[in-house]
Every structure is written in structure tokens, then in C-alpha cells.
C-alpha positions as CSV (number, residue, x, y, z in Angstrom):
1,M,59.2,-43.4,26.4
2,T,62.8,-44.1,25.1
3,T,65.2,-42.5,27.0
4,S,69.3,-42.4,26.1
5,S,72.2,-40.1,26.3
6,K,71.1,-37.8,24.3
7,G,67.7,-37.5,25.4
8,L,63.8,-38.4,25.8
9,F,61.4,-40.2,22.9
10,L,57.7,-40.5,23.5
11,N,55.8,-42.7,21.6
12,Q,52.7,-44.5,21.4
13,R,53.2,-47.2,19.4
14,K,52.0,-50.0,20.9
15,Y,48.6,-47.8,21.9
16,I,48.6,-47.1,17.9
17,V,48.3,-50.4,17.5
18,N,45.3,-51.5,19.6
19,L,43.7,-48.9,18.3
20,F,44.1,-50.1,14.7
21,Q,42.7,-53.5,16.8
22,D,39.7,-51.9,17.9
23,A,38.8,-50.0,14.5
24,K,39.9,-53.5,12.6
25,M,42.4,-51.6,10.2
26,L,45.1,-53.5,11.3
27,Y,45.6,-54.2,7.7
28,T,44.8,-51.3,6.2
29,K,46.9,-49.0,3.4
30,P,49.5,-46.5,5.1
31,F,49.9,-42.9,4.2
32,V,52.9,-41.0,4.6
33,T,51.2,-37.7,4.7
34,L,47.8,-36.2,5.7
35,L,45.2,-36.2,2.8
36,N,44.1,-32.6,2.0
37,I,40.6,-33.1,3.1
38,K,38.1,-30.7,5.1
39,L,35.5,-31.3,6.2
40,T,31.9,-29.8,6.7
41,P,28.4,-30.2,7.3
42,D,26.9,-32.3,4.4
43,S,23.1,-32.9,4.4
44,S,23.8,-35.7,1.7
45,S,25.8,-37.8,3.1
46,E,24.4,-40.7,5.2
47,P,24.3,-40.6,8.9
48,L,26.5,-43.6,11.0
49,A,23.7,-46.7,11.8
50,S,25.4,-46.3,15.0
51,Y,27.8,-43.1,16.7
52,N,29.7,-45.3,19.2
53,H,32.6,-47.0,17.1
54,Y,32.7,-43.4,15.6
55,Q,32.8,-41.6,19.3
56,K,35.4,-44.4,21.1
57,I,37.9,-43.8,17.9
58,V,37.8,-40.3,18.2
59,G,38.1,-39.9,21.7
60,K,41.3,-42.6,21.4
61,L,42.5,-40.5,18.7
62,I,42.6,-37.3,21.0
63,Y,44.6,-38.9,23.4
64,L,47.0,-39.8,20.9
65,T,47.4,-35.9,20.6
66,I,49.2,-35.7,23.8
67,T,52.4,-36.9,21.4
68,R,51.3,-36.2,17.8
69,P,51.0,-32.3,17.6
70,D,51.0,-33.4,13.7
71,I,47.4,-34.7,13.5
72,T,45.9,-32.3,16.4
73,F,44.3,-29.7,13.4
74,V,42.7,-32.9,11.7
75,V,41.6,-34.5,15.3
76,N,39.9,-31.3,16.0
77,L,38.1,-31.5,12.7
78,V,36.6,-34.9,12.9
79,S,35.5,-34.4,17.0
80,Q,33.6,-31.2,15.8
81,Y,31.2,-34.5,14.3
82,I,30.8,-36.5,17.1
83,H,26.9,-36.0,17.1
84,P,25.7,-36.7,14.8
85,P,28.6,-38.5,12.6
86,T,28.4,-39.5,9.0
87,I,29.7,-42.0,6.6
88,Q,31.6,-38.6,5.3
89,H,33.2,-37.9,8.7
90,L,34.1,-41.8,9.4
91,S,35.5,-41.4,5.8
92,M,38.3,-39.0,7.3
93,V,38.6,-41.1,10.4
94,N,39.8,-43.5,8.6
95,C,42.4,-41.3,6.6
96,I,43.9,-40.8,10.0
97,L,44.1,-44.2,11.2
98,Q,46.0,-44.2,7.5
99,Y,48.3,-42.0,8.0
100,L,49.1,-43.1,11.9
101,K,50.0,-46.5,10.0
102,G,52.2,-45.2,7.7
103,T,54.1,-42.9,10.7
104,I,53.9,-45.2,13.5
105,D,57.3,-44.6,14.9
106,R,56.5,-40.7,14.9
107,G,57.1,-39.5,18.6
108,T,58.3,-36.6,20.3
109,V,62.0,-35.8,21.3
110,L,62.8,-34.1,24.6
111,T,66.5,-33.0,25.0
112,C,69.1,-31.3,27.0
113,N,70.3,-28.0,25.4
114,G,71.7,-26.4,28.8
115,H,69.5,-24.0,29.0
116,T,65.3,-23.6,29.9
117,N,64.7,-20.2,27.6
118,I,61.0,-20.3,27.3
119,M,59.1,-18.9,24.1
120,G,56.1,-19.5,21.8
121,Y,54.0,-19.2,18.9
122,F,50.7,-18.0,18.8
123,D,48.1,-17.4,16.2
124,S,44.3,-16.3,16.1
125,N,41.4,-17.1,14.1
126,W,39.3,-13.9,13.2
127,A,35.7,-14.1,13.1
128,R,35.8,-17.5,11.5
129,N,33.1,-19.0,13.6
130,S,30.1,-18.4,11.1
131,L,27.4,-18.4,14.4
132,D,28.6,-15.8,17.2
133,R,31.5,-14.4,15.4
134,R,34.4,-15.3,17.8
135,S,38.2,-15.9,17.2
136,T,39.8,-18.8,18.0
137,T,43.0,-18.7,20.0
138,R,46.3,-20.9,19.0
139,Y,49.9,-21.5,20.5
140,L,52.8,-23.8,20.9
141,M,54.8,-23.3,24.0
142,F,59.0,-23.9,23.8
143,V,61.0,-24.7,27.4
144,G,64.8,-25.4,26.7
145,G,64.0,-25.5,23.1
146,N,61.3,-28.6,23.5
147,L,57.7,-28.6,23.0
148,V,55.9,-28.6,26.3
149,S,52.8,-27.3,25.2
150,W,50.0,-26.5,22.9
151,K,46.5,-25.6,22.3
152,R,44.5,-26.0,19.0
153,K,41.5,-24.0,19.9
154,K,40.1,-21.8,22.1
155,K,37.2,-19.4,21.7
156,Q,38.1,-16.1,22.7
157,L,35.1,-14.5,24.9
158,V,34.8,-11.7,23.1
159,V,34.1,-10.8,19.7
160,A,36.6,-8.7,17.9
161,C,36.2,-5.7,16.0
162,S,39.6,-6.1,13.7
163,S,42.5,-9.3,13.0
164,A,44.7,-7.0,14.8
165,E,42.4,-6.9,18.1
166,A,41.7,-10.4,17.6
167,E,45.4,-11.4,17.9
168,Y,46.1,-9.4,20.6
169,H,43.6,-11.3,22.7
170,A,45.2,-14.4,21.4
171,M,48.7,-13.2,22.4
172,T,46.7,-12.5,26.2
173,F,46.3,-16.0,26.4
174,A,49.7,-16.6,25.1
175,V,51.2,-14.7,27.9
176,C,49.3,-16.2,30.8
177,E,50.6,-19.4,29.7
178,L,54.3,-18.2,29.6
179,F,54.0,-16.8,32.6
180,W,52.4,-19.9,34.1
181,L,55.4,-22.0,32.2
182,K,57.9,-19.6,34.6
183,N,55.9,-20.1,37.4
184,F,56.2,-23.6,37.4
185,L,60.1,-23.6,36.1
186,A,60.8,-21.4,39.4
187,D,59.1,-23.9,41.6
188,L,61.2,-26.8,40.3
189,G,64.1,-24.4,41.3
190,F,65.1,-23.4,37.7
191,P,64.7,-19.5,38.3
192,H,63.9,-17.8,34.7
193,V,65.5,-14.5,34.5
194,T,65.6,-13.8,30.4
195,P,62.6,-12.1,28.4
196,M,60.7,-14.4,27.0
197,Q,60.2,-14.7,23.6
198,L,57.0,-14.6,21.9
199,F,56.7,-15.2,18.2
200,C,53.4,-13.5,15.9
201,D,52.9,-13.2,11.9
202,D,50.9,-9.9,12.5
203,Q,52.9,-7.0,12.6
204,A,50.3,-4.8,13.8
205,T,50.4,-6.6,17.1
206,K,53.9,-6.5,17.7
207,H,53.4,-3.1,17.5
208,I,51.1,-2.4,20.1
209,A,52.7,-4.1,22.5
210,S,55.9,-2.4,21.8
211,N,55.2,1.0,20.4
212,S,53.0,3.4,23.2
213,V,52.1,5.5,19.9
214,F,49.6,3.1,19.2
215,H,48.1,3.1,22.8
216,E,45.5,5.8,22.2
217,R,44.1,3.9,19.6
218,T,43.7,0.5,21.1
219,K,42.4,1.8,24.8
220,H,39.0,0.0,24.0
221,I,41.6,-3.0,24.1
222,V,41.5,-3.8,27.8
223,D,44.4,-6.5,27.4
224,C,46.6,-3.8,26.0
225,H,47.4,-2.6,29.4
226,Y,49.0,-6.3,30.2
227,I,50.4,-7.2,27.9
228,R,52.6,-3.4,27.9
229,Q,53.6,-3.7,31.6
230,Q,55.2,-7.2,30.8
231,V,56.3,-5.8,27.9
232,Q,58.1,-2.8,29.5
233,A,59.2,-4.9,32.5
234,K,60.9,-6.4,30.0
235,F,59.1,-10.1,30.7
236,I,58.4,-10.6,27.5
237,Q,60.2,-9.7,23.9
238,P,57.3,-9.4,20.8
239,Q,58.9,-11.0,17.9
240,H,58.0,-11.4,14.1
241,V,58.0,-14.4,12.1
242,C,57.4,-14.7,8.2
243,S,54.0,-17.0,7.7
244,H,56.1,-19.7,5.6
245,D,57.6,-20.4,9.3
246,Q,54.9,-19.9,11.6
247,L,54.6,-23.0,13.5
248,V,51.0,-22.8,15.0
249,D,49.9,-23.1,11.2
250,V,50.4,-27.0,11.8
251,L,47.5,-26.7,14.3
252,T,45.3,-24.3,12.1
253,K,45.2,-25.3,8.6
254,V,45.9,-28.4,6.1
255,L,49.3,-27.4,4.6
256,P,51.2,-28.7,1.4
257,S,53.2,-32.0,2.2
258,T,56.9,-30.2,2.0
259,Q,56.0,-27.2,4.5
260,F,53.7,-30.2,6.6
261,H,56.9,-31.9,7.3
262,R,59.2,-29.1,7.3
263,L,57.1,-27.5,9.8
264,V,56.5,-30.8,11.8
265,S,60.3,-31.3,12.1
266,K,61.1,-28.0,14.1
267,L,58.5,-29.2,16.8
268,R,60.9,-31.9,17.6
269,S,58.5,-34.5,16.1
270,I,60.7,-37.2,14.4
271,N,60.2,-40.5,13.0
272,L,62.7,-43.2,13.8
273,L,62.8,-44.5,10.3
274,D,63.2,-41.8,8.9
275,P,66.7,-41.5,7.5
276,A,68.9,-39.5,9.0
């Protein structure tokens, strides 16, 4: 961690160097962007003779996501194949390490912006799990303009009947996180009185939360009553964001290089070696 009059810079450079030593990749070729690779179960790929090395490196990568939200998506991918991994999976882990080699000075910036406003972004992945068709939830939370909390994947407890319902369940998880942050700030002596903004790229979800006309059509969604209560009390203010500016996409999919770096910069993740 580096401190200055402008704020804090959280970086795990030494940890990454030790990771290269453990993986025996100190002299690997660096990458400055993540490759467009998607892991899939491949029966033709040869299993690794020993899983210990793969599991050890992936475990260290998971810890690294504390200050590196830009690798959260790919680390989540490789962690799903912790047993039994194959050569294909190890190749992807090596690609992540090469990306870290090229961005070793990247870290998260925390600055004082003169306010403690709380805002969040959320999204869902409707029925993407092929086994039980449950949706997954992702969110990002900001306090005072700084990224403080994020979750890549949380499987919903119920099977959603539509994408709007899946988004609404995701909204419930996000609202609970917002209120936890609000109560935490209050305990620290920073009460939050302004509405907390919550951004999503689904118009239906915003209308269901804000418009009572939709209430009868969504009465089977238990979360609907909780969310509407918070909106009517002006604790929560739902906002729409276009898909191009949905910050949660960094945690959910492989993006084109230009869009990836643009969204990562909005997460206050910077590389000290990049030109100002």
C-alpha cells in the first residue's frame, strides 16, 4: 500500500513476484491484455499428472483479486476446474500470469472525494447454469466514489421464470449489500441520508421497482415487496445504465480490449506505469 496526499494506492506487486517464483515463470513473456479464451470441459484435453501445482496457483490468484478486480472473471473460470484440471486449464492459468507480468504495477486507487455517497451496479445471468438452470448474481459497490465491494458469482436460491425476475432477485442481493454498507458507515460516525443509487441495464427491473402498475404482475416475486418498500421510502433510487457502460461486465464476460480497459479504469484500477 502506498499513501500520499491524494489518497491510497493498493497494490500487491511483491505478492505477484512471489507468485511468479512459485509458478517458475519469472522470465515469461508479459501480456498487457487478457486473451479472448473461454474455458469449457474438454474430454480430449489431457489431465494433469498432479493437481497440487494448479490448485496452489489458483488459490493464490483468488487472493490476488482483493486488489485486482480486472482478473476476477478469468480467475473464477479457472477455479471452477480445480478438480480435475487438464493441460488446457493450466494453459489458461499461465495466460493469467503473463497478463499479471505485463500489469504488475496495476492496483486500486482510493481517494477522498469529499462525500460518502453509496452507489452500486448489479446484473444477473439468467438460467445460465445448464444443470439446475439457476441464475447468478454480480454486483459492484462504491462508497465516496471508490470501489469497496464486489461479488463475481452468487447462485440464486430459486429458478427464475424470466430474465426480469432474475434481475430482480439480483437487485435484492445488491440492495442488501447497500444497506450493510450504509449501516457500517453509520457505525463509523458517517450517517448516510441521501438515496443510494443502484444501476442496472434492464429497463423492466427499474420499472417494476419504481412503478406500482407492475405490482400485480409480479406479486409472485417475494422480493418485489421489499424492494418497493425501500424505493418508496427513498432509501434506494433505481437508475438505468446502457449496456456499453455496465461496469459489472468486467466480472462477467470477456470483453474487447478497448472496452475492457475503459471499464477497468472506471473501477479506479490503474497502472502506475501508464502515461497520465
